[in-house]
C-alpha positions as CSV (number, residue, x, y, z in Angstrom):
1,M,16.5,27.7,-23.4
2,K,14.6,23.7,-23.2
3,Q,12.1,23.4,-21.1
4,F,11.0,21.9,-18.3
5,I,7.8,19.3,-19.4
6,N,6.5,19.1,-15.5
7,Y,6.1,15.6,-14.6
8,I,2.3,17.4,-12.6
9,L,0.4,17.0,-16.0
10,A,-2.2,19.6,-16.3
11,L,-6.1,18.8,-15.2
12,T,-8.2,18.9,-17.6
13,I,-12.5,18.5,-16.5
14,F,-14.6,17.3,-19.0
15,T,-18.2,17.1,-19.7
16,F,-20.1,14.4,-20.2
17,T,-23.7,14.9,-21.1
18,S,-26.8,13.0,-23.4
19,C,-26.1,15.9,-26.5
20,N,-22.7,14.9,-27.0
21,V,-22.8,14.7,-30.7
22,E,-21.2,11.4,-31.6
23,K,-19.9,8.5,-28.5
24,A,-16.0,8.1,-28.1
25,K,-14.7,6.8,-31.1
26,I,-10.9,5.5,-28.6
27,V,-8.3,2.5,-28.5
28,L,-8.7,2.2,-25.0
29,D,-5.2,-0.2,-25.5
30,G,-1.9,0.7,-24.4
31,L,-0.1,3.4,-21.4
32,W,-2.2,5.7,-20.2
33,I,-1.2,8.7,-17.7
34,G,-3.8,8.9,-14.7
35,E,-3.7,11.4,-12.3
36,I,-5.9,12.1,-9.1
37,A,-7.4,15.6,-8.3
38,M,-7.1,16.3,-4.1
39,Q,-6.4,19.1,-2.3
40,G,-5.6,21.0,-5.2
41,K,-2.9,18.7,-6.5
42,S,-2.4,16.6,-9.4
43,M,-1.5,13.0,-8.8
44,P,0.3,10.7,-11.4
45,F,0.4,7.0,-11.9
46,K,0.9,5.2,-15.2
47,M,-1.6,2.6,-16.4
48,Q,-1.2,0.2,-18.9
49,I,-4.4,-1.3,-20.7
50,N,-4.5,-4.5,-22.2
51,E,-7.6,-4.9,-24.6
52,E,-8.2,-8.3,-26.6
53,E,-9.6,-9.7,-29.4
54,D,-12.3,-10.2,-27.8
55,G,-13.0,-7.0,-26.4
56,K,-12.0,-8.2,-22.6
57,L,-10.0,-5.6,-20.7
58,T,-8.0,-5.3,-18.5
59,A,-5.2,-2.8,-16.6
60,V,-2.2,-2.8,-15.1
61,I,-1.2,-0.4,-12.5
62,I,2.7,0.9,-12.5
63,N,4.3,2.1,-9.7
64,G,8.1,1.4,-10.3
65,K,9.1,-2.3,-10.4
66,E,5.5,-3.1,-9.5
67,R,2.0,-4.1,-11.0
68,I,-0.7,-4.5,-10.0
69,I,-3.6,-6.8,-12.3
70,L,-7.4,-5.1,-12.7
71,D,-9.1,-7.6,-14.5
72,E,-13.1,-7.4,-13.5
73,I,-13.4,-4.3,-15.6
74,V,-16.4,-3.6,-17.2
75,R,-16.8,-1.6,-20.1
76,K,-20.8,-0.2,-20.8
77,D,-20.7,1.8,-23.6
78,D,-19.5,4.7,-23.4
79,S,-18.2,4.4,-19.3
80,L,-15.3,1.7,-17.9
81,H,-16.3,-0.2,-14.3
82,I,-12.9,-0.4,-12.4
83,P,-12.9,-2.4,-9.7
84,L,-9.4,-1.9,-7.6
85,H,-8.0,-5.6,-7.1
86,I,-8.8,-6.7,-3.8
87,F,-10.4,-3.2,-2.3
88,D,-13.5,-2.2,-1.8
89,I,-12.5,1.2,-4.1
90,S,-13.1,0.8,-7.6
91,I,-12.9,3.9,-10.5
92,D,-15.5,4.6,-13.1
93,L,-15.0,6.8,-16.4
94,G,-17.0,8.5,-19.2
95,I,-15.2,7.9,-22.6
96,H,-14.3,10.4,-24.4
97,N,-12.3,11.4,-27.3
98,D,-8.5,10.9,-26.5
99,A,-8.9,10.8,-23.0
100,L,-10.8,9.5,-20.2
101,A,-12.6,11.2,-17.0
102,G,-14.6,10.5,-13.9
103,T,-14.2,9.7,-10.0
104,Y,-11.8,7.7,-7.9
105,T,-14.5,6.0,-5.4
106,K,-13.6,4.4,-2.0
107,H,-16.9,2.5,-1.5
108,Y,-16.7,1.7,2.1
109,L,-16.2,5.4,3.4
110,E,-19.1,7.6,3.2
111,D,-18.1,10.9,0.2
112,Y,-15.5,9.6,-0.6
113,A,-14.7,10.5,-4.2
114,L,-12.4,12.7,-6.0
115,P,-12.3,13.4,-9.6
116,I,-9.4,11.5,-11.6
117,T,-8.5,12.0,-15.7
118,F,-6.4,10.2,-18.0
119,H,-4.6,11.0,-21.1
120,K,-2.7,8.3,-23.5
121,G,1.0,8.5,-22.7
122,D,4.3,6.6,-22.7
123,E,7.0,5.2,-20.8
124,K,8.9,9.2,-20.8
125,F,6.0,11.1,-19.3
126,I,8.3,11.4,-15.7
127,L,11.3,12.7,-18.1
128,V,12.6,17.0,-17.9
129,N,14.5,18.3,-20.3
130,T,16.2,20.8,-18.9
131,D,19.8,22.1,-19.1
132,V,19.8,22.4,-15.2
133,E,21.2,19.8,-13.5
134,P,19.6,18.2,-10.9
135,A,20.0,18.4,-7.0
136,D,21.1,14.9,-5.8
137,F,18.5,13.8,-3.5
138,S,20.4,9.8,-3.5
139,G,21.0,7.8,-0.4
140,K,19.5,7.3,2.9
141,W,17.9,10.2,5.0
142,D,16.5,10.9,8.4
143,V,13.1,12.7,7.8
144,T,10.2,13.6,10.2
145,F,7.1,13.8,9.1
146,I,5.0,16.7,11.3
147,E,1.1,16.3,11.3
148,Q,-1.0,19.7,10.9
149,E,-3.2,19.9,12.9
150,T,-1.3,18.3,16.4
151,R,1.6,18.8,15.2
152,D,2.6,14.9,16.4
153,T,6.0,13.7,14.6
154,T,7.3,10.8,12.7
155,K,10.3,9.9,12.4
156,A,11.2,8.1,9.4
157,V,13.4,7.3,7.5
158,G,14.0,8.1,3.6
159,I,15.9,5.4,0.7
160,F,16.0,7.5,-3.2
161,E,17.6,6.1,-5.5
162,Q,18.7,8.8,-8.8
163,D,19.5,8.4,-12.2
164,E,20.2,11.4,-13.8
165,N,16.4,13.5,-13.7
166,R,14.8,10.4,-12.1
167,V,14.7,8.9,-8.7
168,T,12.7,5.7,-7.5
169,G,12.7,4.6,-3.5
170,T,10.5,5.0,0.2
171,F,10.0,6.2,3.3
172,L,10.4,3.6,6.0
173,T,8.4,4.0,9.4
174,P,8.7,1.7,12.6
175,L,4.8,0.6,11.6
176,G,6.0,0.4,7.7
177,D,6.6,1.9,3.9
178,Y,4.8,3.7,1.6
179,R,6.1,1.2,-0.8
180,Y,7.0,2.1,-4.4
181,L,7.4,5.8,-4.4
182,T,8.9,7.3,-7.8
183,G,9.0,10.7,-9.6
184,L,11.8,12.6,-11.0
185,A,14.3,15.4,-9.3
186,D,14.3,19.1,-11.2
187,D,16.7,21.6,-10.0
188,Q,16.3,21.9,-6.2
189,T,12.8,20.3,-6.0
190,L,11.8,16.2,-5.9
191,K,8.7,14.9,-6.6
192,L,7.4,11.6,-5.8
193,S,4.2,9.5,-6.5
194,T,2.9,5.8,-5.9
195,F,-0.5,4.6,-6.3
196,D,-1.2,1.5,-4.7
197,G,-5.3,1.4,-5.2
198,N,-6.1,2.6,-1.5
199,H,-3.4,5.1,-1.4
200,A,-2.5,8.0,-3.2
201,F,0.4,9.6,-2.1
202,L,2.4,12.7,-3.3
203,F,5.8,13.9,-1.8
204,E,7.0,17.3,-2.7
205,A,10.4,18.6,-1.5
206,T,13.2,20.8,-1.6
207,M,16.5,21.5,-1.4
208,Q,17.9,23.4,1.5
209,A,21.0,26.0,0.8
210,D,22.5,23.8,4.1
211,S,21.6,20.4,2.3
212,T,18.7,19.4,4.4
213,L,15.6,18.7,3.1
214,K,12.1,20.4,3.8
215,G,8.6,19.5,2.1
216,D,4.7,18.3,1.9
217,F,3.5,14.3,1.9
218,Y,-0.5,14.5,1.4
219,S,-2.4,11.4,1.1
220,G,-5.8,11.0,-1.4
221,K,-8.9,13.4,-0.2
222,E,-7.6,15.6,3.6
223,W,-4.4,14.3,4.6
224,H,-1.1,16.3,4.6
225,E,1.7,16.3,6.3
226,T,5.2,18.7,6.1
227,W,8.3,16.6,6.2
228,T,11.7,18.0,6.9
229,A,14.8,15.3,6.6
230,V,18.9,15.8,6.3
231,R,21.3,12.8,5.2
232,D,22.3,10.5,7.4
233,E,23.6,7.6,5.7
234,N,23.4,5.3,9.3
235,V,20.6,6.0,10.7
236,E,17.8,3.5,11.7
237,L,14.5,3.5,13.3
238,P,13.6,1.5,15.9
239,H,13.7,-2.4,16.3
240,P,10.1,-3.4,14.9
241,D,10.6,-6.9,17.4
242,S,10.6,-3.8,20.5
243,L,7.5,-1.9,19.6
244,T,4.9,-4.5,20.7
245,Y,4.7,-7.0,23.3
246,L,3.0,-9.0,26.0
247,K,1.8,-7.1,29.0
248,K,3.3,-8.1,32.8
249,G,1.1,-11.2,34.0
250,Y,0.3,-12.5,30.2
251,D,2.6,-14.9,29.3
252,R,1.1,-16.5,26.0
253,M,-1.6,-15.1,23.4
254,Q,-5.0,-16.2,23.9
255,F,-8.5,-15.6,21.0
256,S,-11.1,-17.0,19.6
257,F,-12.6,-15.8,16.7
258,P,-15.0,-17.3,14.2
259,N,-13.9,-18.7,10.9
260,L,-15.1,-17.6,7.1
261,E,-18.0,-20.2,8.6
262,G,-18.6,-18.5,11.9
263,E,-17.6,-21.1,13.6
264,K,-15.2,-20.1,17.0
265,V,-11.7,-20.7,15.9
266,S,-8.4,-20.5,18.9
267,L,-5.3,-21.5,19.7
268,S,-6.4,-24.5,21.8
269,D,-8.0,-26.1,18.6
270,E,-6.6,-29.6,18.4
271,K,-5.3,-28.0,14.7
272,Y,-2.4,-26.1,15.7
273,E,-1.3,-28.2,19.6
274,G,2.8,-28.4,19.2
275,K,2.7,-26.8,16.1
276,V,4.8,-23.3,15.4
277,V,1.9,-20.9,14.5
278,I,2.1,-17.6,12.9
279,V,-0.9,-15.0,14.0
280,Q,-0.6,-12.4,11.7
281,I,-3.4,-9.2,12.7
282,F,-4.2,-7.3,9.2
283,G,-6.9,-6.1,7.4
284,S,-7.5,-7.0,3.6
285,W,-7.5,-2.4,2.9
286,C,-3.9,-2.3,3.8
287,P,-1.5,-2.6,1.4
288,N,1.5,-3.1,3.6
289,C,-0.5,-6.3,4.8
290,M,-1.4,-6.8,1.5
291,D,2.3,-7.7,0.7
292,E,3.0,-9.8,3.8
293,T,-0.1,-11.8,3.0
294,K,1.4,-11.8,-0.6
295,F,5.6,-13.2,1.4
296,L,3.1,-15.8,4.0
297,A,1.1,-17.7,1.2
298,D,3.9,-18.2,-1.1
299,W,6.8,-19.4,2.7
300,Y,3.2,-21.3,4.0
301,E,2.9,-23.5,0.9
302,E,6.5,-24.0,0.3
303,N,6.7,-25.4,4.3
304,K,2.9,-26.2,5.9
305,S,4.2,-29.8,6.0
306,R,6.7,-28.7,8.8
307,G,4.1,-28.3,11.4
308,V,3.3,-25.1,10.9
309,E,0.3,-23.3,10.5
310,I,-0.6,-19.8,10.0
311,I,-3.7,-17.9,11.5
312,G,-4.5,-14.5,9.5
313,L,-6.9,-12.1,12.3
314,A,-8.8,-10.1,10.0
315,Y,-9.6,-6.3,11.0
316,E,-11.9,-5.2,8.5
317,Q,-13.2,-1.3,7.7
318,K,-16.5,-2.7,8.5
319,D,-18.2,-3.8,11.7
320,D,-20.0,-5.7,9.4
321,F,-19.3,-10.2,9.6
322,E,-20.7,-10.9,6.0
323,Y,-19.1,-7.7,4.4
324,A,-15.4,-8.3,6.1
325,K,-16.0,-12.3,5.1
326,K,-16.4,-11.6,1.4
327,R,-13.7,-8.9,1.5
328,V,-11.4,-11.6,3.5
329,E,-12.6,-14.6,0.8
330,K,-11.9,-11.7,-2.6
331,M,-8.6,-11.6,-1.2
332,I,-8.1,-15.4,-0.5
333,N,-8.8,-15.7,-3.9
334,K,-7.0,-13.5,-5.7
335,W,-4.2,-15.0,-4.3
336,D,-4.8,-18.6,-3.6
337,V,-4.2,-18.3,0.1
338,G,-4.4,-21.8,1.8
339,Y,-3.8,-20.0,5.7
340,D,-7.0,-20.0,7.6
341,F,-8.4,-16.5,8.4
342,L,-10.5,-15.1,11.4
343,I,-13.1,-12.1,11.5
344,A,-11.4,-10.3,14.7
345,G,-13.0,-6.8,14.7
346,T,-12.9,-3.7,12.6
347,S,-9.7,-1.4,11.5
348,D,-9.5,0.7,14.9
349,K,-6.1,0.8,16.4
350,E,-8.3,0.8,19.3
351,A,-11.0,-1.6,19.6
352,A,-8.1,-4.1,17.9
353,S,-6.4,-3.1,21.2
354,K,-9.4,-4.7,23.3
355,T,-10.0,-7.3,21.5
356,L,-6.2,-8.2,22.8
357,P,-6.3,-7.4,26.0
358,M,-2.6,-9.8,26.4
359,L,-1.0,-7.1,23.7
360,N,0.2,-3.7,25.1
361,Q,-1.6,-2.3,22.0
362,V,-2.6,-3.2,18.4
363,I,-0.1,0.3,17.1
364,S,0.1,-1.6,13.4
365,F,-1.8,-3.5,10.2
366,P,0.3,-6.0,10.4
367,T,1.7,-7.0,13.4
368,M,3.2,-10.6,13.1
369,I,3.4,-13.5,16.3
370,I,5.3,-15.7,16.3
371,I,4.5,-19.1,18.9
372,N,6.9,-22.4,19.4
373,K,5.7,-25.6,19.7
374,D,4.8,-25.3,24.1
375,G,2.5,-22.0,22.9
376,E,5.3,-19.0,23.8
377,V,4.6,-16.1,22.0
378,E,8.6,-16.3,21.1
379,N,8.8,-12.6,18.6
380,I,6.3,-10.1,17.3
381,H,7.1,-8.1,14.5
382,T,5.5,-4.2,14.2
383,G,4.4,-3.2,10.6
384,F,6.0,-5.1,7.7
385,S,8.4,-3.5,5.4
386,G,7.8,-4.9,1.7
387,P,9.9,-5.6,-1.8
388,G,9.6,-2.2,-1.8
389,T,12.4,-1.8,0.2
390,G,14.6,-3.7,-1.1
391,E,17.5,-4.5,0.6
392,Y,15.3,-4.2,4.0
393,Y,12.9,-6.7,3.4
394,D,16.0,-9.1,1.7
395,E,17.1,-8.4,5.6
396,F,13.7,-9.1,6.5
397,V,13.0,-12.4,4.7
398,E,16.9,-14.2,6.1
399,N,15.9,-12.7,9.0
400,F,12.1,-14.6,9.6
401,N,13.7,-17.7,7.7
402,Q,16.3,-18.4,9.9
403,K,13.8,-18.1,12.7
404,M,12.0,-20.5,11.5
405,D,13.9,-23.1,10.6
406,E,14.7,-22.8,14.6
407,L,11.9,-23.1,15.8
408,L,11.1,-26.6,13.5
């Protein structure tokens, strides 16, 4: 019988000491299969390393259709330091024979380092070789995530496409999506994963006798939820324009935060008078915010002459102006973002809500607030369904452009 090739590759731990017989001799150029060890699991992803003739290294993290470019790699002797694009996170690796091993570290958090290894791979790393036809996981699913300590639940919509054993898709929640998931179906088991630099997600599930799903969701070092799902092609989430709103007694947005030069900026400033203004509540640490910022940056360049401005309110990981400024500036430079940014606070949602008391609460990064030329709030959109959600993203873009055309 043909044997199943598991997409969770065996985790190998390498010990590097000064007594190694000789330094590593390895060709870095090529496709590598990365594995992050977390919560007793191994979360796989693909990364292409490109080595130019002058020795310069770049890499690309591959999540389905997504490509995340890493262009600040530093090689020193037999080690690699790989900053993860705009995030305050890095992968640090030792080179040993035909493998790489080291740590995945979030520098903005205390004691957050996970083991990571890489092995040379190819595009077939998630294929299975079996004479058992896998269950059909394709379609739309009504999903419930259950947090293990509090037993709090979150509703979501799972959307999956399946080609034999290959499965791609995502989960949409009221606050955003889980971006590009890829994996496989083996008999009655589904496994999906993604790595965007900040988040390492692993989803597992088993098809039950009644055709429902039961599984587990692992995120990074500690977060674990169980989940269940029922196939339902008509399932929908609450509309994202209904979740965040102005409190009774407020009719408009008001705030005053420092820009990157430390100068206070408010909506009453002359620059914004008589214009349509989009206020983006976001953080440079947030992948959904990353997707929204890319969209808004391109849209602003095409439409800024029409009498519209965008203000990004940055809520960063540390209550430190210089730290927050540095993170936002890196994002601006990386994607050539042309609109304004203010340093508004920290990523704690309760603290963020206090900085904008006219809102019922800040429940999601990102949140987009559209203000008309008279200074009135027209619309508040919670979360962001990015390009990984397919038709949901297309629908957002169409509705956004229609609304902006009406206001402009």
